[in-house]
LOMARVEX-839689 format. One record per residue (C-alpha): x, y, z. Coordinates in steps of 0.05 Angstrom, whole numbers, plus 5000, padded with zeros to 4 digits. Example, Ala and Ser with C-alpha at 12.3 -4.5 7.8 and 13.67 -1.06 7.14 Angstrom:
// LOMARVEX-839689
524649105156 527349795143 
//
This chain:
// LOMARVEX-839689
698383535312 693483045280 694782695214 692983095154 694083775185 699584245162 703984655208 699485255195 692984905218 689784805285 686084195311 679384415339 676983885387 670584205405 666484845400 662585135459 656885565434 656185915502 648685825499 646986095568 651186745561 648986865489 641686765506 642187265563 645387775516 640387655461 633787625503 632786905482 633686555549 626186385552 627285895494 631485445539 638585215534 638484615487 641085015427 643585705407 638386225388 640786925373 638187565344 641287865282 645688475282 648588345352 655087945365 654987275398 660886905429 663486205416 669485845446 674085415406 677684865445 684184685410 687884035417 693584055466 698583895410 696184445363 701085005345 700785635385 694686075367 696386775344 690287165319 694287635274 697487045239 691586585236 687786465172 680986235194 674786315151 667886235181 662086005138 654686075156 649285745112 641785715116 636485395073 636784775030 640785104975 645585605006 648386104956 652686714964 648487104912 642386984956 645787175021 644186475047 651386305048 656686795075 664086705089 668187185130 675187165158 677587255229 679587985237 681788475291 674688695306 667488565286 663289025241 656089165263 653589225191 655588545164 657787845182 664487885216 668787535269 674387715316 678487345370 676987645438 681987295482 685786645493 686586235556 691085635543 687785225489 681085605494 679986145441 674086615450 671186855383 665987405373 661587335313 656987895289 651187735243 648688215190 642588615214 639688465145 641087715144 635487225129 632486915191 632486165200 636785565220 644185645204 650085195203 656885475227 663385205198 670585425203 675485305145 683085265149 685885225079 682384615049 679884305114 673084485144 670684365215 663284385232 662084795295 654584735305 647685005287 644285635311 637685985298 637786715276 631687165291 629587885277 632288375328 627988925358 633989145401 638489285340 637789985309 639989725241 634489195240 628089365204 623989155265 627789595315 623789905371 626990445414 622790305476 624889735524 617889725554 614889625486 619989085467 618188715531 610888755513 610888635438 616588125432 617587795499 610587785532 607487085529 600687275557 595787795534 588588015522 584387925460 578188385459 571388155435 563888345444 560688995420 562989715426 558189805484 560489165519 567889025507 570688395540 577788175545 579587445533 586087235565 590586895514 596886485523 601386645463 606886175488 611986355436 617586085481 614285415496 618284805478 617884645403 613985265383 619785615347 621084995306 613784985287 613985725267 619985585222 616284985193 610485455175 615385855133 618085225100 611084995082 608885645047 607985564972 613386064956 618485624990 615885004954 616385344885 623085694896 626585534962 632685944947 628786584932 624186474991 629886375042 633486985015 627187395022 626587215095 631287795110 625388255100 620088295155 615088565105 615787915064 615487465125 609387815152 605687735086 607486995083 604786905154 598287275136 597186725082 599686125122 595786235187 589586065146 589185445103 585085695043 590685654990 595385175024 596284705083 596285295130 594985285205 587485405214 580985245178 575885815185 568685635202 562786095222 557085585223 557784835230 563484625277 562583875267 569183505263 573284025300 573784485360 569185075369 573385715358 571185965426 574485365462 581585585448 585285985501 592385945473 596485855410 600885275432 595684705425 593784965356 600785015330 602784325358 596484015328 598084315260 605184065263 602683365277 596783295229 595883925186 590484455184 586784525251 579184585254 576785115271 578585845278 575386525273 578387215270 580987265342 584286575337 587486715270 590287375297 592687085363 596486525329 599587035280 601787435339 605186825370 608986655307 610987385295 613687455366 617286805363 620987015300 622687685333 617688145300 614188615349 606888465345 600288655378 593188395372 588088925350 580388905354 575989365312 568889435335 563789555279 568489265226 566289325153 567288795102 567189165035 566588624981 566289064920 571789554941 567790184935 568790415008 561390345019 557289835058 550889795020 544889495053 539189325004 531789265023 525489114985 519289544988 516689135046 522789305087 525788605083 533388585080 535788315014 541987865011 548388234994 555888164998 557488755043 556888685119 558889005185 561688525238 560588675313 568088615318 573888375277 581088205301 587688275264 594888405283 599589005277 607088865267 612589385277 617589505220 620390005172 617590095102 623390255055 618790054997 614190655012 618291175050 620191295122 613591665138 609990995130 614290605178 611790385246 605689945258 603389535198 596689185197 596088475170 589888025173 590487275170 582987155171 580986925100 576187455075 578487695006 584287504960 590487934951 594587784889 590687144882 591786894953 587686955017 592187425055 591988155074 597588655089 602188885115 598989565107 601790185140 597290445195 599491145176 597291015104 590590775129 589691385172 591491875115 587491515061 593591335020 590090764984 595190664929 600490424979 602289694991 599089225014 591489205015 590589905044 583589995010 580689385044 583189555114 581390285105 574190065091 574289615153 575290225197 572290805156 567190565105 560590945100 554090555108 548490675056 541490375063 537790304996 530790074979 529289734913 522989974879 518489534837 521489854773 528489604795 530890294815 534790374881 533390964926 537591164986 533491265048 538591225105 545891135123 551491295171 558491575167 560191415240 558190695252 564390355225 570990315261 569590435335 573790345398 579590015361 582889655419 589389305440 592489105506 596389675539 603789615549 605689305615 598489215641 592188825625 588389475613 585089615546 588190155503 584090525452 588190645388 582590885343 586391545332 592191155301 587390905246 582891505233 581492215249 575692355297 568992165267 565492755236 571593205237 573693595176 580093195171 576192525172 571692745115 577493025074 581292365083 575091975063 574392374998 581792284984 581091544996 575491504946 579691854895 585791414909 581390784907 579290944835 586591054816 588690414851 583490014813 586190304748 593390164769 594990914772 598391364822 596092044849 598892684824 600592984756 603392504705 606792634639 607992144582 610092204510 606691844454 610491734390 608091674318 607691004284 612091214224 618291594241 623091464183 628491954165 625992464116 618792414137 614592924174 610992644235 607592864298 608992684371 604492834430 605792994504 599992774548 598793094617 594192704664 591493024728 590592484781 590093024836 583593184870 583593904846 584294264780 591494424762 593895024720 600995014692 605495194635 606394604587 612794564545 614794064492 621894084465 625693694412 633093704399 638493294364 642792854408 648692404396 649391684418 654091924475 648692364503 651593024475 645893484459 645493854393 641094404366 633594474376 629094214321 622094324350 618394704405 611294774429 608295094491 601495234521 598295474586 593594924607 588094824659 586894094674 580893884717 581593284762 581392624725 582392944656 588092984605 590993524562 595193384498 600593814468 602593644398 609393774365 610393684291 617393494271 618993664199 624993444159 626594154142 627694274217 631293644240 634793414175 640393914181 641893814255 641493074269 647892664268 649092004232 646091674295 639191934274 637292094348 632192614372 631092744445 623992954466 622693304531 615793474560 615693944620 610294244663 611494834710 606995094764 610795694793 605695834847 606395154880 613695044857 611394404823 615494134764 614493504723 618493214665 618192634616 623492464565 624191994506 629691904454 627391664386 631491334332 629191524262 628290914217 632690834156 629190684088 627989934076 631489584019 627089073985 630088443951 625788033905 628587413867 626587373793 625786633784 627286023825 633785973864 637585323850 644285063873 650085233825 645185633781 645186383771 639186773796 637187503785 634987933844 630988583839 632889103892 628389693910 629390293953 623790783972 626791483979 623391794041 627192454035 623693044003 629393103952 632592643900 638292183919 644692293880 651191903873 648391303911 650190573902 648189893927 653589433956 651888693954 655888193994 654787464009 656786743996 656086543922 655687253893 659787333830 661188053842 661588453906 662889113871 658189713880 652289713831 650090393804 643290643826 638890903771 
//
């Protein structure tokens, strides 16, 4: 046994990361065999080679602690540092380790990573009492094969296509002449994965708070949004510079046929000139697949760019028929990516394909990025959902309006279309080079009742989204400015109808005393009404709280609980809002009569405004403090 080891410790001479076997089990063999790359939520095996003179290894008696760390500032609170002990078996929901078997001085250990662990480069260390032994580095990726991972896909054919396929088709042209451009994604090419991780490390969120950013990399929603910003270079030193006119000083966007050259050029010298939508999207697809997020490239023919967020593409003409310059436009085609993931932030019904668009068009939260937006939310016109659903909805479903400007400045509509935007939305089919039309994923059939209903709902939600409001009925309680004990005051319940239709319901407003421990007392106020609230309007229900009603039922805690309730028995729709108010005590005023000096007496004038509707009797002031000559009660006149 080596010097410095106790009788309870083992001397680990070497660690075999079993790269070839682990890569085969984790679908990462295409990355090569120079280092360990595994997918989270599935176990991987390592072999510890002990020194011949180490004590006999007995798993049940061994106290080994494994430590995994990622990021520049690993912390347990951020899940970027995790320690776990050797146990009898691994647990598929968290980091864990178990000894599989022993052959002489070779100990096989199975390590299971958490299916919610941050992705990135990890170090692996084993600790025995106070001594640590570094075992090696590994890279952890998202795992579409793991049911507990947020990017899980239950189809092997789709996993092969959207995670492992290195070649694909990007569709361009017009809806009448769609042409596929072969593209080499090359996510397994030498050095590409390192570049993808470097992209994450160069994003402004990492620069400003590395710990928070690395911790957030557990979430594919977060990573996808970061990539949407970093594939373009508008707010940072991202991958590509967009250009639609003068290509001097760079490569024409049409000259690229793969992502590898672009990514390597960025890693060497910064933002690459130039890209357009299909190049931005194809590079985003490469990076997403390299990190383990299932991803597909999508082309929308007749793609609207709605600059003023009104879901309309407005074309302005003068009286001579000349087109006037304007912000809105319809592109022959536009290309983005869909990524597959769950949406716990919105609800299970919005999981699945999520659209993100790395082409810099409009800002989102102050940054040129877009998405991820649920394709289901886009189809159903749920424009208040995250992220950037209104913009993408307009890309596939905006109406076109043609307007002529008269000499008096008035605009008159003379033409338009509800069917020209969002045609033949296309992606490569699974397992073949054929084009697959996925328009029905994004919208109902043009001209159908459902499509028009969704568009009207989308316009309604768009107005709410711009006001920062949510659809549905909403209740809130507004308090009075002066609510001191003894006073009479009025509180209001406000019902807002953000639904598309008029709502009729019973409106109740209740007040009752309550103790600090939550125990409810007697009622001290009630109001009710039957209200009809048109869409977009409010109704108020007032409740006057009088001292005669609450004075005898409140406790010394001076608490009153207000409850506003609406009931629609026909639709079984109930809403409630609650607030607990604390009645203010009367203020005591203190005014010094004269100048206060050290070691000199000073007279103070105390005032109390009685807010009760009755005289105060048998009351006294108690004055305490350093330097007072008397702390006895003073009679109140």
